[in-house]
N, C-alpha and C positions, 0 to 999 in steps of 0.2 A: 401189146400186152400193157396194163397199165400196173408200176409200183406206189403202193400208199406205207408203206414203210419197208425200211431199212437198219438191216446191225450187219455188218462188217466184222470180223472176227481178221483180220490180217489184209496183206495186199491184195490177195486174189477173191478169196475165201465168206462167203456171208450169205444172208439170210436174208428174206423177204414175203412179205405179206402183200399178194395183188390182185387181179384178174386178169383173165388170161383170153385172148378174141371176145366177144363177144358175153361170154357169160360177168353173171355180175355176179354174183360168189367169190367170196374171196378162197386165192390160193394158194400155199407152203412154197417157195420159190427157192432156189440157191445154185449159189453160183461160185466158179472157180477161177473164172476170170477175171473178176476186179468191179463186173459187174454191167460185161457188155454181152451175152447168152447165161442165160437160169432155165435149170431142166425143174419142172414142179412136182413137186414129193409131196406131195398131199394126201395122207392116212386118208383113208373113207370115211365116210362119217354122215351120220341123216342131215343136218342142218349145217347153213355159215359156221363158221369158224367165231368163234364170241373170243378166245385169246391165246395167248404163244408168248411163251419165255425160251428165248436163246440163248445158251449155257459157253458155249462153242461150239468146235465145225464140227462136232461128229452128235456132240448130244442138245432135246430141244423138246419142249411138249407144247403139246397145245390140244384145247377143247372148244365144246360146242355149246350150242345154246338149248341143246334137247335133254341134257342131264345125264346121257349116254359117260363111255368111263372116259379120263383123258387119255388123251396117246404119248405115246413117247420113242422116241426114236435114240438109239446109239449108236447109229451108223452115216450123220452125215442124210437119213429122209430116205436110205435105201429103203428097209424095212424099222415097221413100229408095230411097238406091245402096246395091251390095256396096261391104265392103272387103275388109283382110285376115282369114284367120283368126285371132280374137284368142284362138284356143283353148279350154282351160277356165283360164282368166283369173279369178283371187284379185283381184286393182286394178284398177284402169283409173285416168288422169286426164289430160286432156288442160290443159294451160296457157292454149291458144291455140285457135286453129281450124285450127291447124297442127303442135306441137309440143305433145307427147303424151310418155307412161309404158304401160309394160305389166307386172305382172308374174304371171307362172304358179307356183300352189304345188299343193303336195298335203301333206296330215295325215294320220298314222298312227300307229301304234303301241296297244298295247293297255294294258300296265303304265304305260307310257309315254310319252304323244302329242310328235309328232313333226312338225315343217314342214320340208319341204324345197322348196327354190326350183329349180324346172328350166327357167323361162328370165325375163328382168330385161329389154327391150328401150326402144328408144325410137323415135319415128315424126316425120318430118321435115313432111312430106304429108297430116297429118287423117287418119293409121292406111290408107291406100294398103298401105304398105312400111316392115317395122318390121328394127330393127338392133340384134340379139342389143350387150350394154355387160355387164359383172361386175357381179354382182347384189351385193347389200351382205350384208357377211362374216361370218362364226359362225353357229352352232346358235340355233335357237326360232324363233319368231312374229316374223314383222316387220308392226308400225305403224307405216306410212309414210306421208310429206308429203313433197308435190312444191314447193315456193316457187317459180322455171318453170322453163326448158325447160332449167338445166344444173345445179342445186341439186336434189337430194335429199335428208333424214336417217329413217332407221328406226331404231326399236328393240328393239334384239332380247331376247327373254326363252324361255325354256325354261319348258313348262310337266309335271308329272307328272298323271297318273291324274285327273279332281276327284273327288273324297272328300267326302260334306258334314262341314263341320266341320274340316277337314282343312287346310292350308295349300297350293296347288299351284304358287306363283309362283317358277320356281329366281331364284337369287342368285348370282352378280352377275348385272347385266343393262346391254346395252352402247349407248349414241346410236351408231349408224355414221352421216356427214356425205360426200358426193360436190358436191365443187365443176364437174364436166365431163363430165358427164351419165352416170355409172357408173365412168368409166374407172379415176380412187382412189378409195381411201374412206380417210378416217378412224376410226380404233373408239376409244372413252372410255368407261371404266366410270363409272357414273354412282353419287353416293352416294344409298345409305337414309335415308328420314328419322330427324331426329334418334328414338331411344329407342325404333326399330328394330332388328331385332341378324335373321342368320343362325341358323337351326338347321340342322344337320348330321342328316340318317337312314339308316340302313346301307340299302343297294342302292336309295338314293333322292337321293341327295346332298342341297345347302343347297339353305332355303326359307326365305321374309318366319315368320317366327317370328310367332304368339300375337299373332293380326292375321283370321286365316279367311281362309276364299279368297281371289283377288284375281284384279286384270282391268286390265291398259290400255286407256285411251279416248285414241288420237294419231293425229290430235291434235284438240286441240280450238281448236288458235288456232295458225297459222303464216305469217308473212311474212319476206322475204330476212329484216329484221333480230333478230322477235323469235317465239321457240315459246312454246307450250303444250303439255302433254298429264297424267292425273290416272293418277293411280294409285289405281283404287279397291279397298276389300277389304269385307268383311262389318261390320268392327270397327273400323275405322279407315279415314281418305281424305285425299288429299293430293294440292293442284297444282304441278306443276312449271314453274317458267317459267326460259328461259335467252334473251338480249343478246349471247350473244356465240357462236353458234351449239354449245351444250354444252357450252360451255370448264367456266360455272360455270351454279349453279341457285341457283336461291331455290323453296324448298319452304314451301310453306303448307298448315297441316287445312285438311280441307273435309268437309262432313255424311258418314255414312259410309250404304257400300251399294255392293252390289255391280253392280248391275242400275239403268246408269243412261245417263242423255246429255243434252248440255253441250252449246253453240253459245256461240261468243263471237265479236261481233260489230266490236270491234276489239282491242287489249291490254288495255282494262279494264273493258267493258261485257261482262258473258255470265249468262247462264242456265246451270242443275239442274234437272234433273227424276230422282229418284230415287221407288224403290220403299223406301217404310216397313220398315228395318230390323225391325224388332217386331211389324209390321201388316203382315203379306204382302197384303192387300186394295187398303190405303190406297196414293195417293203424297205425295209433298212436290215443293213447285216453289218453289226457291229464287236470287234475283239477286246479282249481285257487282258491285260500279260502284269498284272499289280492282282490277281484277285476279286476282280472288281470294284477296285476305291472307283477306278474312272476306265472310261470305254471310249473308245476309236473308233469311229466309222470306216468302215470297207469298201463299201458299199451299196447305192438306192437301184433297188430290182423293183420290176414286176412282180415280183412273187408277194402273195398274199397271205402264206401258209406256208411254213417250213417242220421237219425234221428235218434237226441236226445230225452226221454219225459220223465223227472225227477221230482216229487212228491213234493221232500226234498232232505236232503243234504243223506237221505241212500240209498231209493226206488227211483227206475228209472228204464224205458224200453225203450229198440230201435232196428229196426226196420235194419237191416242192410245187404249187397249184395259184394258179390263178383263175382269172375270168368267172371267177362265181366269190359269192362272200363266204361260203362254205367250202373247203373242200370238200367235204364226199354229195355233194349237191352235184347231178347228172352233167351242169354244163360246166364244173371246173374241169380246166386239161391239167393235168400233169407233166411233169420230168423229172427226171433221175440224173443229177451233175455231178460235179466230181472236181477236186481241188487240188492243185499240187502246192501250192505257195500259200497256204493258210487262209483261201478266203478272200482273195484279193481278185481272182478269174477265177473262171469255173467252161468246165465244157461240156455239154453234153451228152449225154450218151442214150444212144436207141436201142434200151433193149429186146432181148429176141429171146425166144425159147429156143432153145440148143437139144445137142442127142446126149 
């Protein structure tokens, strides 16, 4: 079996997405022994899973590509019930068993990639019914976070067609904030990192110059009080932190690289897994203990793609891949690994389907 995504709820219990046997379709898996053995708890659906959200050890939602009603479990996957059609959802988030958010969007365009929000809605009954509300304003991709049932924030940034070594992140970019469930939004222009500038190109608009292709990872941490995101580029990258809902930002340099995964367990302690920009078959794992102001290299690895899942400062899991440019390629080699010392050393697990 192959684990492609993991979400642990405590030391023993967690969820995963992965493939079982020779089947290519994704399955919903659950462990009660820390990731050694797994049960296939997938609901019956017509097509491959499009998305999932795991709230705790018992509650989860999954939906497929067919547009059929989504499925919800309240007993750890032993049984599933239908909930309101989630459509072709781009993002789903639940704050608790009843309150959640849903964003549906379409990406289109050739010369310029556009991101159209088709639906933005909230639920107060666990996804049984949804009420349309106002989406974050503006154009461009929406990198969203949902600190509670009324508060949401989004980074809106436009992108043009990606061409190697040509900047594709449009500027300015904005942070949009709602405190009333999408009824009203506040928009603020975000500052650029020191030493960077926007370049105007004919027929292409303004771009962040001289840093290579860029992308946002948002959020890397989100609470009522503190928000964190990362602006990752091929040649330079930065951590953004705000403690006043985006009015002002602290911007700190971080290790460069476009393909990265970042996780913070609290406002100060976090990890960064990144493909080495100079050797695409290698990866680096960093840690910060001061909120991203500085980073310490923990180890160099042969992993080129990583999804991190830490419970606390010591215990964590990761889904790692190697042997291919992208983890979804057929020749990619996947591994499920676990650390008990904050990421300094890792144990390779051999996940098996159990009873």
